[in-house]
C-alpha positions, 0 to 999 in steps of 0.5 A: 500500500502506498501512502501520501506523505503528511509532510508533503501537500498531498497528504490526506490522514496521519496514518501509517502504512497499514494493513487493516486487521482482522477482516469484517470484525476490524471495522467494529468501533468501541464504545466511546467511553473505553477511550482514555489513559489508563493506570495499570496495577503494575505501575504502567500506563496504557492509552486506548483511542481511536484507530484509523481503520475504526477499530480502537488502538492501544499504546504504550509510552515505549512505543508498543501499539496495536489494533483491537479487534472484537471477538464473538465472546466480547473480548479484544484481541490485539494485532501487532502495529498495523499488521494483521499478526496476533500479537497475544495482547488481549483486553478485557472491558470489566466496566466501560462506564467506570473505567475499568479494563484488564490487559493481558490480565493485569487490572486497570482504571481510566485516569481522571483526565481533565477535558475542556471542550472550546470554540475560539476565534482564529484567524478570521475563523472559528475554530474547535479545540480541546484542553486536556490536563492532568488531575489536580490543581498544580501548575503543569507545562502545556504543549499546543499540538499543531496539525500536519496536512491531514484533513481529519479531526485532531481533537477526535483523533490525537492520541498524544492529547491523552499520552502526554496529559498522562505524563503531567503535561496539559495538552491542546489539541484543535481542529485545523480550519476546514476540519472536524467542527472547524469553520472556514476553508481548509488551507496549507498556507502555512502564515495563515495556519501559524496565526491560527496556532498562535491563537490556539496557544493563547486559548490553551493559556487561557483555559489552563489559567494558574495551571499553565506553566511553560507553554509551547507547541509540538508540530508534525510533518507540515507542522514542522513548517508551521510552528516555528513560524508561530513562535516567531511570531509571538514567542513561546518557551519551546517548540517541538518538530516531529518529522518535519523539514528545514527545506521547502515542499518542491525541495522535499519533493526532490530529496524523496526521489533521490533517497528512493532511488539511491536505496534501490541502488541506482546511480547518477545517470538515473538521478539527473533523469529523474531530476529532470521528471521532479522539475516537470512536476514541480512546473505543474505545481507551479503554474496550479495545474493549469501548464506543464502537462506536455513535458511531464508526458514527454518525459514519461514516454521517454523514460518510462520503460527504464529500470529506475522509473518505477522508483520515482515516487516523491511526494507529489511526482508520483500523483502526477504520474499516475493520475489523468490530466483531467483529474489532476486539473479538477481535484489537485487545486484543492489539495494543495490549497494555499501551499507555498511550494518554495516556502523557505523555512530558513529564515525563520530558523535562522532567527528563532531564539526558542529553543527547539528539539527536532526528532527525525526519522532516518528512514523517512522516505516521505520527508528525507532529513539529510538536507535538513540535518545539514541545515539544523546542524549549521544553524546550532553552530551559529548559536540557535537553541536546536537539540536534534535526535534521528531515530534511525529506523523509523519512517514518517510518522516516527513509525518503524516498520517491516517489509511485507511479501510484496516489498512494502513497508508496514509499521509496527510501533514508534521507537522506543524514547520518542514520547519520552523525549517530548516529555522531558523536552516540555518539562525541562527544556534542553538536555545533555543528551548526546544527539544521534547522526 
């Protein structure tokens, strides 16, 4: 299965590459009372929430996860990550309304997290959001989750709301304009989205009141362009960028193509030809899908039978190559609504004094980190407060994976340490943790 990149303009959903687990039972939705963060009798925590396939999904802080498939006896069996293989885990719902479960024969109770739903004014539109706080009255750091390019509701689907709150952090999630219960027209204009994020930060601070301590942003994928821009407009205490980039969307497409060809073993000649294809697809993007189709078609005719051509994927090039021109002209402008294809994040990052944590995947095919790492390293040497960590085996979305029988990646889990690094940075700021290369 091929997915659209979250970091690129064509993203539709935040799901990793996934096999849908368990046949017809996989579509069974869990009762809403099951969603929550659970404190288990052995001292561990477990999150249960909606999954992309409709089946509920459990998550552990160390990154393990599985889809829950309801059985005929009312129990729920788990499958590994986004595969269809049973992993041996089993959930029993003892009392859903009271938040009592048993997972692998260990009882647990739903934590009494505080949730406050709100509607607030963004940049000319009314947005829908939710603040989730740990129980108690003490002050806590607060993080605002900045959307990627997906069209789904962050309030309904972002598990980080509960996962971070169960670690003692206040979390504000909001539906990007044109998604979920937020008003307005969907856009990928980074400045507009950054101003919306700024308003979300203010609303989070207002709702948290005296409980608000340090406050900042976490932006995944496209949010990695938006969150630093919001912090540059109005400073916050921290910014976390997860699987984001310090290059433009057009550069991202070229780098993704080069990464795929390099992994497939092709050399400079194939790279040069593939770059011609990337340039032709960029010209179509720059024309807002009105010009340049003849050039791309000619290159497809010229190179389509060469062995490297099937490996040309990128973030939008493969979609332009595989979609009829009439469909592209009709549908693609809405997918790229407002996106600044040549957006250069470096002027913002070069002048941003807010402490930043960049978490990148070493096997990210959609947002390859290599030029981003070079640029971030230059910014660090210039004195910018940037901490970087690369999870070497993680793809986009920060998912580790296995290769299936068809040669496709299937996500299995998030890397150990990913959640912990965010928790530590939100609570304490930059640490002395050594950085990976």
